Residue frames as a rotation matrix with the C-alpha (Angstrom) as fourth column:
MET 1
0.693 0.597 0.404 -8.57
0.585 -0.140 -0.799 -0.54
-0.420 0.790 -0.447 5.16
SER 2
-0.403 -0.915 0.018 -5.99
0.726 -0.308 0.615 0.77
-0.557 0.261 0.788 2.72
ALA 3
-0.137 0.284 -0.949 -6.26
-0.347 -0.911 -0.223 3.98
-0.928 0.299 0.223 0.77
GLU 4
0.070 0.247 0.967 -7.92
0.772 0.600 -0.209 3.28
-0.632 0.761 -0.148 -2.55
LYS 5
-0.905 -0.424 -0.041 -7.16
0.277 -0.659 0.699 5.22
-0.323 0.621 0.714 -5.71
ARG 6
-0.037 0.911 -0.412 -10.02
-0.107 -0.413 -0.904 7.46
-0.994 0.010 0.113 -6.77
ARG 7
-0.849 -0.143 0.508 -11.49
0.467 0.242 0.850 6.99
-0.245 0.960 -0.139 -10.22
ALA 8
-0.770 0.611 -0.183 -14.14
-0.632 -0.695 0.343 8.63
0.082 0.380 0.921 -12.33
ALA 9
-0.334 0.767 0.548 -17.65
-0.202 0.510 -0.836 7.38
-0.920 -0.390 -0.015 -11.67
THR 10
-0.858 0.207 0.470 -19.37
0.513 0.401 0.759 5.56
-0.031 0.893 -0.450 -14.49
GLU 11
-0.675 0.682 0.281 -22.59
-0.383 -0.650 0.657 7.04
0.631 0.336 0.699 -15.82
ALA 12
0.200 0.772 -0.603 -24.60
0.213 0.566 0.796 4.46
0.956 -0.288 -0.051 -13.83
GLU 13
-0.238 -0.368 -0.899 -22.62
0.947 0.120 -0.300 5.15
0.218 -0.922 0.320 -10.63
ALA 14
-0.990 -0.113 0.080 -23.06
0.101 -0.985 -0.142 8.92
0.095 -0.133 0.987 -10.98
ALA 15
-0.313 0.948 0.067 -26.79
-0.352 -0.181 0.918 8.44
0.882 0.264 0.390 -11.58
ALA 16
0.201 0.361 -0.911 -27.03
0.639 0.656 0.401 6.27
0.742 -0.663 -0.099 -8.46
MET 17
-0.498 -0.490 -0.716 -25.24
0.865 -0.336 -0.372 8.92
-0.058 -0.805 0.591 -6.38
ALA 18
-0.888 0.176 0.425 -27.43
-0.014 -0.933 0.358 11.72
0.460 0.313 0.831 -7.73
SER 19
0.244 0.961 -0.127 -30.04
0.105 0.104 0.989 11.02
0.964 -0.254 -0.075 -5.05
GLY 20
-0.257 -0.299 0.919 -29.98
-0.789 -0.484 -0.378 12.40
0.558 -0.823 -0.111 -1.51
ILE 21
0.671 0.572 0.473 -31.92
-0.737 0.586 0.336 9.37
-0.085 -0.574 0.815 -0.25
ARG 22
0.843 -0.395 -0.366 -29.41
0.193 0.857 -0.478 6.96
0.503 0.332 0.798 -1.77
LEU 23
-0.149 -0.929 0.338 -26.51
-0.148 -0.317 -0.937 8.86
0.978 -0.190 -0.090 -0.25
ARG 24
-0.009 0.221 0.975 -28.25
-0.981 -0.192 0.034 8.66
0.195 -0.956 0.218 3.13
ILE 25
0.945 0.327 -0.021 -28.74
-0.322 0.938 0.126 4.89
0.061 -0.112 0.992 2.69
ILE 26
0.384 -0.888 -0.252 -25.02
0.234 0.358 -0.904 4.53
0.893 0.288 0.346 1.96
ARG 27
-0.360 -0.524 0.772 -24.21
-0.571 -0.530 -0.627 6.50
0.737 -0.667 -0.108 5.14
LEU 28
0.368 0.603 0.707 -26.67
-0.929 0.205 0.309 4.56
0.042 -0.771 0.636 7.29
THR 29
0.999 0.033 -0.022 -25.17
-0.034 0.999 -0.040 1.24
0.021 0.040 0.999 6.18
PHE 30
0.392 -0.918 0.060 -21.55
-0.668 -0.329 -0.667 2.37
0.632 0.221 -0.742 6.61
SER 31
-0.666 -0.717 0.207 -20.89
-0.637 0.402 -0.658 0.35
0.389 -0.570 -0.724 9.75
GLU 32
-0.573 0.570 0.589 -24.20
-0.321 0.504 -0.801 -1.41
-0.754 -0.649 -0.106 10.40
ALA 33
-0.956 0.293 -0.009 -26.03
0.131 0.454 0.881 -3.76
0.262 0.841 -0.473 8.06
LEU 34
-0.574 0.816 -0.065 -29.68
-0.395 -0.346 -0.851 -2.73
-0.717 -0.462 0.521 7.81
THR 35
-0.483 0.530 0.697 -32.69
0.763 0.645 0.039 -4.32
-0.429 0.551 -0.716 6.16
ASN 36
-0.673 0.330 0.662 -34.92
0.398 -0.593 0.700 -2.46
0.624 0.734 0.267 3.75
LYS 37
0.419 0.886 -0.199 -37.58
0.618 -0.118 0.777 -2.19
0.665 -0.449 -0.597 6.48
GLU 38
0.258 -0.415 -0.873 -35.05
0.866 -0.301 0.399 -0.74
-0.428 -0.859 0.282 8.95
LEU 39
-0.801 -0.567 0.193 -33.83
0.584 -0.671 0.456 1.75
-0.129 0.478 0.869 6.33
ALA 40
-0.277 0.794 0.541 -37.39
0.455 -0.387 0.802 2.81
0.846 0.469 -0.254 5.52
GLY 41
0.603 0.503 -0.619 -38.07
0.760 -0.129 0.637 3.40
0.241 -0.854 -0.460 9.22
ARG 42
-0.122 -0.754 -0.645 -34.89
0.807 -0.454 0.378 5.44
-0.578 -0.475 0.664 9.71
LEU 43
-0.926 -0.283 0.250 -35.61
0.377 -0.662 0.648 7.54
-0.017 0.694 0.719 6.63
GLY 44
-0.404 0.860 -0.312 -39.34
-0.092 -0.378 -0.921 7.94
-0.910 -0.343 0.231 7.28
ARG 45
-0.506 0.147 -0.850 -40.06
-0.860 -0.156 0.486 6.50
-0.061 0.977 0.205 3.83
ASP 46
0.650 0.759 0.045 -42.29
-0.724 0.636 -0.266 3.84
-0.230 0.140 0.963 2.37
PRO 47
0.091 -0.658 0.748 -40.53
-0.209 0.721 0.660 0.42
-0.974 -0.216 -0.072 2.27
ALA 48
0.595 0.167 0.786 -41.39
0.656 0.465 -0.595 -0.08
-0.465 0.869 0.167 -1.44
THR 49
0.952 -0.271 0.144 -39.75
-0.141 -0.803 -0.580 3.22
0.273 0.531 -0.802 -2.39
THR 50
0.405 -0.837 0.368 -36.74
-0.787 -0.114 0.606 2.45
-0.466 -0.535 -0.705 -0.20
LEU 51
0.315 -0.246 0.917 -36.41
0.221 0.958 0.181 -1.00
-0.923 0.146 0.356 -1.82
HIS 52
0.921 0.014 0.390 -36.20
0.386 -0.181 -0.905 0.65
0.058 0.983 -0.172 -5.25
HIS 53
0.690 -0.694 0.204 -33.23
-0.671 -0.720 -0.177 2.73
0.270 -0.015 -0.963 -4.01
VAL 54
0.272 -0.578 0.770 -31.60
-0.558 0.557 0.615 -0.25
-0.784 -0.597 -0.171 -2.27
ARG 55
0.617 0.007 0.787 -31.81
0.478 0.791 -0.382 -2.33
-0.625 0.611 0.485 -5.45
LYS 56
0.924 -0.295 0.245 -30.22
0.042 -0.558 -0.829 0.48
0.381 0.776 -0.503 -7.49
LEU 57
0.469 -0.778 0.417 -27.38
-0.883 -0.398 0.250 0.74
-0.029 -0.486 -0.874 -4.95
VAL 58
0.305 -0.327 0.895 -26.80
-0.141 0.914 0.381 -3.03
-0.942 -0.242 0.233 -5.00
GLU 59
0.826 0.118 0.551 -26.89
0.492 0.326 -0.807 -3.08
-0.275 0.938 0.211 -8.81
THR 60
0.785 -0.520 0.336 -24.23
-0.121 -0.661 -0.741 -0.35
0.607 0.541 -0.582 -9.01
GLY 61
0.136 -0.813 -0.566 -21.98
0.542 0.539 -0.645 -1.79
0.829 -0.220 0.514 -6.29
PHE 62
-0.265 -0.212 0.941 -22.62
-0.491 -0.810 -0.320 0.68
0.830 -0.547 0.111 -3.45
LEU 63
0.142 0.362 0.921 -24.34
-0.960 0.277 0.039 -1.89
-0.241 -0.890 0.387 -1.22
VAL 64
-0.597 -0.264 -0.758 -23.83
-0.445 0.895 0.040 -5.60
0.668 0.361 -0.651 -0.76
ALA 65
0.540 0.841 0.024 -26.39
-0.567 0.343 0.749 -8.01
0.622 -0.418 0.662 0.65
GLN 66
-0.539 -0.621 0.570 -25.40
-0.839 0.336 -0.428 -9.79
0.074 -0.709 -0.702 3.84
PRO 67
-0.905 0.230 -0.358 -26.53
0.202 0.973 0.115 -13.29
0.375 0.032 -0.927 4.84
PRO 68
-0.060 0.968 0.243 -30.31
-0.216 -0.251 0.944 -13.42
0.975 0.004 0.224 5.38
ARG 69
-0.991 -0.135 0.013 -31.60
-0.037 0.177 -0.984 -13.36
0.131 -0.975 -0.180 8.95
ARG 70
-0.272 0.937 -0.220 -34.94
0.825 0.345 0.447 -13.97
0.495 -0.060 -0.867 10.61
GLY 71
-0.527 0.185 0.830 -36.99
-0.232 -0.970 0.068 -10.94
0.818 -0.157 0.554 11.57
ALA 72
-0.745 0.256 0.617 -39.13
-0.660 -0.143 -0.737 -10.45
-0.100 -0.956 0.276 14.67
ARG 73
0.270 0.942 0.201 -42.02
-0.823 0.334 -0.459 -12.43
-0.500 -0.042 0.865 13.14
GLY 74
0.132 -0.312 0.941 -39.80
0.080 0.950 0.303 -15.11
-0.988 0.036 0.151 11.62
ALA 75
0.968 0.232 0.093 -39.77
0.117 -0.090 -0.989 -13.66
-0.221 0.969 -0.114 8.11
LYS 76
0.159 -0.945 0.286 -36.54
0.956 0.219 0.193 -13.77
-0.245 0.243 0.939 6.13
GLU 77
0.938 0.043 -0.345 -34.85
0.008 -0.995 -0.101 -10.37
-0.348 0.092 -0.933 6.02
ILE 78
0.378 -0.845 0.377 -31.82
0.884 0.209 -0.418 -9.34
0.274 0.492 0.826 4.00
PRO 79
0.662 -0.239 -0.711 -29.54
0.253 -0.821 0.512 -6.75
-0.706 -0.519 -0.483 5.58
TYR 80
0.700 -0.428 0.572 -27.34
0.550 -0.189 -0.814 -4.55
0.456 0.884 0.103 3.39
LEU 81
0.435 -0.675 -0.596 -23.94
0.513 -0.358 0.780 -3.02
-0.740 -0.645 0.191 4.08
SER 82
0.881 -0.194 -0.432 -22.14
-0.415 -0.754 -0.508 -0.19
-0.227 0.627 -0.745 2.28
THR 83
0.727 -0.658 0.197 -19.12
0.682 0.657 -0.321 -1.25
0.082 0.368 0.926 0.22
GLY 84
0.230 -0.642 -0.732 -17.39
0.358 -0.643 0.677 2.12
-0.905 -0.418 0.082 0.63
LEU 85
-0.093 -0.255 0.963 -17.41
0.988 0.099 0.122 2.61
-0.127 0.962 0.242 -3.15
SER 86
0.789 0.520 0.328 -18.80
0.576 -0.812 -0.099 6.14
0.215 0.267 -0.940 -2.95
TRP 87
0.720 -0.564 -0.405 -15.63
-0.038 -0.614 0.788 7.41
-0.693 -0.552 -0.463 -1.26
THR 88
-0.218 -0.894 0.390 -13.42
0.382 0.290 0.878 6.12
-0.898 0.341 0.278 -4.06
LEU 89
0.049 0.335 0.941 -15.36
0.997 0.033 -0.064 7.78
-0.052 0.942 -0.332 -6.88
ASP 90
-0.785 -0.193 -0.588 -14.97
0.119 -0.980 0.162 11.19
-0.607 0.057 0.792 -8.45
SER 91
0.156 0.953 0.261 -18.31
0.617 0.112 -0.779 12.39
-0.771 0.283 -0.571 -9.78
CYS 92
-0.589 -0.539 0.602 -16.44
0.799 -0.276 0.535 14.62
-0.123 0.796 0.593 -12.26
GLY 93
-0.966 0.146 -0.212 -18.52
-0.131 -0.988 -0.080 17.68
-0.221 -0.050 0.974 -11.43
ASP 94
-0.585 0.811 0.008 -21.89
0.550 0.389 0.739 15.99
0.596 0.437 -0.673 -12.03
GLN 95
-0.686 0.339 0.644 -24.43
-0.481 -0.875 -0.052 18.61
0.546 -0.346 0.763 -10.92
GLY 96
0.395 0.877 -0.273 -26.96
-0.373 0.425 0.825 15.98
0.839 -0.224 0.495 -9.86
VAL 97
0.182 -0.426 -0.886 -24.43
0.737 0.656 -0.164 14.43
0.651 -0.623 0.434 -7.48
LYS 98
-0.826 -0.510 0.240 -23.42
0.264 -0.727 -0.634 17.82
0.497 -0.461 0.735 -6.10
GLN 99
-0.289 0.812 0.507 -27.05
-0.700 -0.541 0.466 18.67
0.653 -0.221 0.725 -5.39
ALA 100
0.539 0.499 -0.679 -27.70
0.006 0.803 0.595 15.24
0.842 -0.325 0.430 -3.84
VAL 101
-0.341 -0.740 -0.580 -24.73
0.703 0.209 -0.680 15.63
0.624 -0.639 0.450 -1.46
LEU 102
-0.892 0.054 0.449 -26.10
-0.252 -0.884 -0.395 18.95
0.376 -0.465 0.801 -0.21
GLU 103
0.084 0.996 -0.018 -29.64
-0.655 0.069 0.752 17.52
0.751 -0.052 0.658 0.01
ALA 104
0.332 -0.024 -0.943 -28.40
0.436 0.890 0.130 14.55
0.837 -0.455 0.306 2.07
TYR 105
-0.725 -0.669 -0.164 -26.42
0.492 -0.336 -0.803 16.84
0.482 -0.663 0.573 4.35
LEU 106
-0.672 0.513 0.535 -29.39
-0.589 -0.808 0.035 19.13
0.450 -0.291 0.844 5.02
ALA 107
0.384 0.835 -0.394 -31.70
-0.393 0.534 0.749 16.16
0.836 -0.132 0.533 5.70
GLU 108
0.064 -0.447 -0.892 -29.18
0.665 0.686 -0.296 14.66
0.744 -0.574 0.340 8.12
ILE 109
-0.907 -0.373 0.194 -28.72
0.145 -0.710 -0.689 17.98
0.395 -0.597 0.699 9.95
ALA 110
-0.235 0.906 0.351 -32.50
-0.745 -0.400 0.533 18.39
0.624 -0.136 0.770 10.22
GLU 111
0.520 0.401 -0.754 -32.68
0.035 0.872 0.488 14.87
0.854 -0.280 0.439 11.68
THR 112
-0.227 -0.752 -0.619 -29.74
0.750 0.271 -0.604 15.41
0.622 -0.601 0.502 14.07
GLY 113
0.863 0.460 -0.208 -30.60
0.496 -0.696 0.520 18.91
0.095 -0.552 -0.829 15.25
PHE 114
0.524 -0.664 0.533 -28.17
-0.043 -0.646 -0.762 21.79
0.850 0.377 -0.367 15.47
GLU 115
0.793 -0.216 0.570 -27.23
-0.608 -0.232 0.759 21.22
-0.032 -0.948 -0.315 19.12
ASP 116
0.590 -0.582 0.559 -24.92
0.184 0.772 0.609 18.38
-0.786 -0.257 0.563 18.07
VAL 117
0.695 -0.324 0.642 -23.41
0.680 0.006 -0.733 20.13
0.234 0.946 0.224 15.03
GLN 118
0.162 -0.745 -0.647 -20.00
0.425 -0.539 0.727 21.77
-0.891 -0.393 0.229 15.27
GLN 119
0.697 0.150 0.701 -19.74
0.714 -0.241 -0.657 24.42
0.070 0.959 -0.275 12.57
THR 120
0.030 -0.662 -0.749 -17.17
0.327 -0.702 0.633 26.89
-0.945 -0.264 0.195 11.49
ARG 121
0.867 0.161 0.472 -16.64
0.498 -0.261 -0.827 29.22
-0.010 0.952 -0.306 8.54
LEU 122
0.097 -0.888 -0.450 -13.44
0.270 -0.411 0.871 30.66
-0.958 -0.206 0.200 7.25
VAL 123
0.988 0.058 0.143 -12.53
0.153 -0.275 -0.949 32.73
-0.015 0.960 -0.281 4.23
VAL 124
0.163 -0.982 -0.091 -8.93
0.338 -0.031 0.941 32.53
-0.927 -0.184 0.327 3.08
GLN 125
0.779 -0.019 -0.627 -7.23
-0.539 -0.533 -0.652 34.25
-0.322 0.846 -0.425 0.21
VAL 126
0.041 -0.744 0.667 -5.23
0.056 0.668 0.742 31.77
-0.998 0.007 0.069 -1.85
ALA 127
-0.374 -0.262 -0.889 -3.79
-0.870 -0.233 0.435 31.57
-0.321 0.936 -0.141 -5.34
PRO 128
0.514 0.665 -0.542 -5.25
-0.822 0.563 -0.089 28.87
0.246 0.491 0.835 -7.63
GLU 129
-0.028 -0.584 -0.811 -2.35
-0.176 0.801 -0.572 26.47
0.984 0.127 -0.125 -6.99
GLU 130
-0.894 -0.243 0.376 -2.70
-0.386 -0.008 -0.922 27.05
0.227 -0.970 -0.087 -3.23
ARG 131
0.027 0.970 0.241 -6.42
-0.983 0.070 -0.170 26.27
-0.182 -0.232 0.955 -3.40
GLU 132
0.491 0.076 -0.868 -5.59
-0.470 0.862 -0.190 22.97
0.734 0.501 0.459 -5.07
GLU 133
-0.585 -0.765 -0.268 -3.04
-0.096 0.394 -0.914 22.29
0.805 -0.509 -0.304 -2.32
LEU 134
-0.653 0.417 0.632 -5.60
-0.751 -0.248 -0.612 23.15
-0.098 -0.874 0.475 0.38
GLU 135
0.412 0.895 -0.169 -8.23
-0.910 0.412 -0.039 20.86
0.034 0.170 0.985 -1.14
ASN 136
0.239 -0.409 -0.881 -5.71
-0.258 0.848 -0.464 18.02
0.936 0.338 0.097 -1.60
ARG 137
-0.805 -0.582 0.119 -4.53
-0.236 0.129 -0.963 18.28
0.545 -0.803 -0.241 2.01
LEU 138
-0.310 0.784 0.538 -8.10
-0.916 -0.094 -0.390 18.29
-0.255 -0.613 0.748 3.32
GLU 139
0.598 0.519 -0.610 -8.94
-0.702 0.707 -0.087 15.25
0.387 0.480 0.787 1.18
SER 140
-0.202 -0.778 -0.595 -5.79
-0.174 0.627 -0.760 13.52
0.964 -0.050 -0.262 2.43
LEU 141
-0.825 -0.057 0.562 -6.77
-0.556 -0.088 -0.826 14.14
0.097 -0.994 0.041 6.06
LEU 142
0.176 0.967 0.184 -10.27
-0.954 0.214 -0.211 12.79
-0.243 -0.138 0.960 5.46
GLU 143
0.479 -0.065 -0.875 -8.83
-0.481 0.814 -0.324 9.75
0.734 0.577 0.359 3.67
GLU 144
-0.636 -0.771 -0.029 -6.48
-0.343 0.316 -0.885 9.10
0.691 -0.553 -0.465 6.60
PHE 145
-0.608 0.470 0.640 -9.42
-0.709 0.040 -0.704 8.95
-0.356 -0.882 0.309 9.02
ARG 146
0.456 0.802 -0.385 -11.58
-0.890 0.412 -0.195 6.92
0.002 0.432 0.902 6.61
ALA 147
0.193 -0.477 -0.857 -8.84
-0.437 0.741 -0.510 4.31
0.879 0.473 -0.065 6.26
ARG 148
-0.624 -0.401 0.671 -8.53
-0.769 0.162 -0.618 3.73
0.139 -0.901 -0.410 10.01
PRO 149
-0.810 0.329 -0.485 -9.90
0.279 0.944 0.176 0.40
0.516 0.008 -0.857 11.21
ARG 150
0.096 0.919 0.382 -13.48
-0.388 -0.319 0.865 0.45
0.917 -0.231 0.326 12.45
ARG 151
-0.922 -0.387 -0.008 -13.66
-0.114 0.291 -0.950 0.17
0.370 -0.875 -0.312 16.22
PRO 152
-0.157 0.899 -0.409 -16.67
0.669 0.402 0.625 -1.39
0.726 -0.176 -0.664 17.92
GLY 153
0.278 0.399 -0.874 -18.44
0.942 -0.290 0.168 1.16
-0.187 -0.870 -0.456 20.08
ALA 154
-0.781 -0.565 -0.268 -16.78
0.489 -0.819 0.301 4.16
-0.389 0.104 0.915 18.45
LYS 155
0.165 0.877 -0.450 -19.22
0.288 -0.480 -0.829 6.96
-0.943 0.007 -0.331 17.71
ARG 156
-0.073 -0.103 0.992 -19.86
0.997 0.029 0.076 7.60
-0.036 0.994 0.100 14.02
THR 157
-0.030 -0.003 -1.000 -19.14
0.203 -0.979 -0.003 11.17
-0.979 -0.203 0.030 12.98
ALA 158
0.449 0.249 0.858 -20.26
0.883 0.024 -0.469 12.66
-0.137 0.968 -0.209 9.67
ILE 159
-0.340 -0.614 -0.713 -18.30
0.319 -0.788 0.527 15.42
-0.885 -0.049 0.464 7.96
TYR 160
0.642 0.452 0.620 -19.57
0.757 -0.242 -0.607 17.80
-0.124 0.859 -0.498 5.29
LEU 161
-0.168 -0.775 -0.610 -16.91
0.366 -0.623 0.691 20.00
-0.915 -0.108 0.388 3.74
ALA 162
0.661 0.358 0.660 -17.36
0.746 -0.210 -0.632 22.49
-0.087 0.910 -0.405 0.93
THR 163
-0.460 -0.698 -0.549 -14.98
0.442 -0.716 0.541 24.93
-0.770 0.006 0.637 -0.69
TYR 164
0.363 0.617 0.699 -16.39
0.931 -0.214 -0.295 27.64
-0.033 0.757 -0.652 -2.90
PRO 165
-0.523 -0.548 0.653 -15.49
0.598 -0.782 -0.177 31.10
0.608 0.298 0.736 -4.21
SER 166
0.040 0.487 -0.873 -16.29
0.892 -0.411 -0.188 33.85
-0.451 -0.771 -0.451 -1.71
THR 167
-0.209 -0.054 0.976 -17.43
0.767 -0.628 0.130 36.97
0.606 0.776 0.173 -3.51
């Protein structure tokens, strides 16, 4: 997977990302195609509500339908897989997206439990141009790991990173 140039999100893409549930669906389908029913079960949500979110993500290019398969009772099921689009978009400071990212993170931590979360905090004093350098280097490191080939059996690891003024 090569590094893709980031671009500004369209209004429709930003609106799609401004939902913690949708961001969680994108994460859940990162390396494993899941049906709407499977997503609803993982998220503890009603399948009809989940389907609304899945359709919005397909419509805006965040998910792609995979070939249909037969479910446990023989019914046709359509699994969905993330396209990786969310990583290549800049939400341009959209407050709804910022809030959704935090909401998704908190929901995932609540689901995971703190025993498996490695946390650290650090306050550094940097000039504005150094802050930009710090953020660019962190983004570059994350991009390097994102671009690595997916390995079967490798454990998925989620990363939440925030920089903010410390008063």
